C-alpha positions in Angstrom: -35.2 -10.0 -33.9 -33.3 -9.5 -30.6 -32.5 -12.6 -28.5 -32.5 -13.1 -24.8 -31.1 -15.8 -22.6 -33.2 -17.2 -19.8 -31.6 -19.2 -17.0 -33.5 -21.2 -14.3 -31.9 -20.1 -10.9 -34.5 -21.4 -8.4 -36.5 -24.5 -7.9 -40.2 -24.9 -8.9 -40.9 -27.0 -5.8 -43.9 -25.5 -3.8 -44.9 -23.3 -6.8 -48.3 -23.0 -8.4 -49.1 -25.4 -11.3 -49.3 -22.3 -13.5 -45.8 -21.3 -12.7 -44.5 -24.8 -13.4 -46.2 -25.0 -16.7 -44.8 -21.6 -17.7 -41.2 -22.8 -16.9 -41.8 -25.9 -19.1 -43.3 -23.8 -21.8 -40.1 -21.7 -21.8 -38.1 -25.0 -22.1 -36.6 -24.8 -18.6 -36.5 -28.1 -16.8 -33.3 -28.4 -14.8 -31.6 -25.9 -12.4 -29.0 -23.9 -14.2 -30.4 -24.6 -17.7 -30.3 -21.8 -20.1 -32.4 -21.4 -23.2 -32.5 -18.6 -25.9 -35.7 -17.0 -27.1 -36.7 -14.2 -29.3 -37.5 -10.9 -27.4 -41.4 -11.0 -28.2 -44.2 -9.7 -25.9 -45.4 -13.3 -25.4 -42.0 -14.5 -24.1 -41.6 -11.4 -21.9 -45.0 -12.0 -20.4 -44.0 -15.6 -19.6 -40.8 -14.4 -18.0 -42.7 -11.8 -16.1 -44.8 -14.5 -14.5 -41.7 -16.5 -13.2 -39.2 -13.6 -12.8 -38.5 -14.8 -9.3 -37.3 -18.2 -10.6 -35.2 -17.1 -13.6 -32.5 -14.6 -14.6 -32.5 -12.9 -18.0 -29.7 -11.6 -20.2 -30.1 -9.6 -23.2 -27.8 -10.0 -26.3 
């Protein structure tokens, strides 16, 4: 399975509760934090919801 790296690049302040929970579900808490996930439709959907707050790299 392909891996993707997700990095939080913008703050979750003044964002909806749904977006904050999505970031936490992705494992992103601090600015600049990077996590690695499998490239699955579920993860891609979560990234799509917060695409304005994160950057994505494919391996």
